[in-house]
N, C-alpha and C positions, 0 to 999 in steps of 0.2 A: 887571776889573769888580768894582764894589763891591757890598757885602751888600744894598744898598738893591734892585738889579737881581735879585740872586739871589732876594730874597725876592718879587719881582713873580713871577718864573719859578715859584716855589714851587707857585704857586696851581694851576697845569694843566700845569707842565713847561715852558713856553714864554714867551717875552715878545715883544711886538710893536715895531717901529721907532718908533712914536708914542708908546709908554711910554718907551721908552730917551731920546727927545729931551726928554719931559716931565722927566726927572730929570737932565737936563743933559749928555747924551751928544750926539755929533754923528754924522753919517754917516762922515766921516772916522775917527772913534774907533772906530764898529762895523767898518768895512773892515779897521781896523789889527787889531782882535780876531780876525776872520775869519783874516788872514793868519798872526797868532800862534797860531793854534789855540786860541783861549780859547772862541770861539762857533761856531756851525754855523749857516749859513742854511738854513732849512727849505723857504721859497719866499719870495716877494716880500713884504718887511715883516714876517717872521716867523723868530725863532732861538731855539736853545737853547744852553745851555752844553755845549761839547764832552764834558767829563769825564762829564756825563750821558748824552749821546747815546752815547759807545761802550759804556756799559755794559748796553746795551738789547738784547733779541732783536730778531727781525724783528717781532713783534707789537708790542711796545713803541715801536718806531720808527715803525710804521703809525698807532699812535694818537697820537703826538706830531704826525705829519703830520696827521691828522684834526683836532687841536685848532686847528694852525695854518689850515686852510682854513675850520673854522668860525667862529674869530674873524676872518677877513678876508672872509667871505661878504657879498656885497652884499644879500643877503635873507634872511630866517629860515629856518634848516634844522634838521635832526636827524640824528644818527648813525643810519646803517641798514645793512641787508645783513651783510656780513662785518665793517664798522667797529663795528657794534652789537654783535656776538657777541664781539669781542675786548674792548670794553667791559665785557660782561657775565661776562669770564672764560671763556666757552665755547671748546671746542678748534676750531681752524679748520685740520684736517687737510687738507693740499695744496690749499687752496683759495688762488688768487691774492690777493696782498696786495699789488699793485703800485698800485691805485687806491684811494683813500679814496672810500668810499660814504655819501651823504648824501641825505635826502630833503625837498624844500622844502615848507614850511609853507603857502606861499600856493598850491599846486596849479598854478603856473606849469609851462611845459614845462621839460622836463628837459633836460641838455647834457652832453657830455663835453668835457673839457680835459686836458692833461697830468697825471697823476697823480690824478685827480678824477673821478668818476662822479655825477653830480647826477640824481637820480630825481623823476619828478612824481606818483608814486602818491597817490590820495586819501588824507590821514590822517581816520580816523573817531574817535569818542570811545573812549578806551581804548589808542588805538593808539601813544600816546607816553607815556613816564615819564622819570623823572629819575634819573641814577646820578652821584653825586658833583656833583650841581648841572649836569651835563650833559645836555640834552635829547637822548633816545635812543627809538629806536622799542621798543616794549614786546617782551618774549619772543616772545608769540604772533605778533606783526605780523613781528617779525624773523625768524621760523622759516617763515612764509608767503614773505616776501620772499625767502628763500634760495633755496626751490625755484623760483624765479623766473630764477635766474642760475647755479644749479649742477645737476648730475645728482643722482640719488637716492643713490649711494653717498656722495659727497661732502657732501650733506645731512644724512645721517644721524646721523654723529657729534656733529654739534652740537645737533641735535634732540633726540636720546637724552639728552644732558647737559641740555638745559633742562627735560625731562620729569623726569629724574631729581633734578634740584634742587627740583623743584615750582615753578619758574618759570612753567609752562604745563602744560596737560592736554590729553588727545587731545580732550575735549568742546569746548574753547576753540578748539582748532586747526580743529575740523571746523566750527564756527560761523564763524570768520573767513575760513576758504577757501570758503565758501558766498557770501560779500559780495563774491567778485571772481572771478565765473564768466567774466566777459568778459575778464579778464586773459591773457595768453598763458602755456602751459605748465600748465594748471590740470590736466591728466590726470597731469603728473609729481608735482604737489601731492598729490593724492590718493592716489596710489600709496606716497608717502613718509610720510603721514601714518598710513596702513594699516601700515606696517612699522616705523614707530617705537615703541620700548621703552623706557620709561624704566628699566628694571632693567638694562640695561647700565651697566658701572661704567667703562668705560674704551674709548679710540677702538680698540683692538685687539679688544675683545669686540663692539663694533658691527661693526666690519669682517667680523669672523669671521661674524657672523649673516647679514649681508648676502652675504657668499661662500656660504653654505650654501644660503640661498634662490635665488641665481642659479643654483646648481648644481643645484636640484630635489630636494635631499635632505629627509628627513623632518624637520619642525620640531622642534628640541629645546626642552626646558623651560630657560629661563636662569635663572640664581642659584637651583640646585636644592638644597634643604636635605638633608643626610645625618644620620641618626639613629642612635645606638647602641642596644643591647639593651633600654634601658629609656625609649627614646621620646625621649632628649633630643639636641637638633641638636648636632653635635660639628664639623661642617663644612659648606661650602657650595661646590659645583662650579659653574665657568662656565656649562656647558650640558651637561643629561643626556637620553637617550633611554632611560626605564625599560623600556621594553618590549622594547629590544634590549640590555638591560644593558651599556649602553655611556656613559661621561662624558667630556667634552672640557674640556680646560684651554688657556687662550691664554697662552702665557708670554711678556710683555714684561719687559724689564729693571726697570721701574718696578714691577713686581708683586712682585719679590723686595727690591728697595729699600725698600719700603712697611713691610716688617715686619722690617728689620735693626735690630738694638740697636747702641747707640752703641759705634762703635769696631770693630764686628764686620765681617768680610770678606762678600761678596756669597755666597760658597760656602758659609757655614754655613746662609743662608736656603734655599739650593738644598738642601742636605740634610735640613733641616727640610721642605721640600715633598716630597721624595723620601718621608719618614716617612709625612706626611700622606696622599700617594698611598697607600702600602701600607696604612694604617689603613682608608681608604675601600673598598679593593678586598678587602679582609677582610670589612669589614662588610657589603658588598653582594653580594659576588662578581663585581661588573662589573669591565671592562675599561676602561682609560684611554688615550684619545688626546691627544697634546699638539703644539700647533703654535705656530709663531713667526711674528715679522713676514715674514720671508722666504717662508714657505709663503702668506701671503696674495697674493703677487705672482705665485704660480703655481697659481691657483686651479683649472683644470682636472685638474691632478696631485693636488693636494690634496683636492679633492671626490671623484676616483677613489679614493684611498687610504681615506678617511672611509666612502665607500660598501661597500669591500670590508669593513672592520672592521664594519659594521652588519650586512653579510651572514655574520659569522662568522669573518672570515680574520685573519692574524696580525698582531698589533700589534708593531710595530718598537720 
């Protein structure tokens, strides 16, 4: 396919059949390009170059499908729910991405079709923004919408992220939730807002905090500063229970990779983290608990262990 069609696709990653026909292509040529694995059909009348499609992850492919649905929609729509989250760069941990989510601008009845969930929620002033010239529900509205389609645990990572980057705040969430009391699942919405905390810096930290809450454990202080003898901040731990003399670190691979120097193996970051832990224990006299992703999938056992440490039991 020539550079003109690629330049059209560069705008939002896709091109439409009518655009291809306008620059001289025929349906036969498009079919030949699909068979030749040059282009990939996203949906009726919308295509992407295959070399671009294969390099994308699941979220990237979802967003391209969203662009195709949006540009072929017969009514005005905005990206919403999980689709809006992806456009914002928010984490969508374990959220289903099979359906593109859109909200109608005209307030008309929503509908579902293969791969598309079209919602009818009323859009108020401030509910819509633009990201890269694409109409999207605002961070605040997106957070509230998410609580209508997902449970608390799966909502929190995305909402924590939006709070962390300053895209919304607790007050705005409370105000917007108050305007949709007749919507379904508002009890879950209120609980999610109460539990959300923008101090979390990763999905793993958010999920750890939720696990501790579900287990009925004492609430820890997130992102707790560690001071040296002169009162200077020398470290920060993911969670701390100062009254129990215990801190907890969530160890995801990304945590170590973040601090890697160029060309350095992961083991070097692990050793530095070990020295950091020893320094914190020396300064505070506290004990350290470390958990990993696998621990989050056995919450009862993990919470029982943490409870035993808080009670003075051994740290393994």
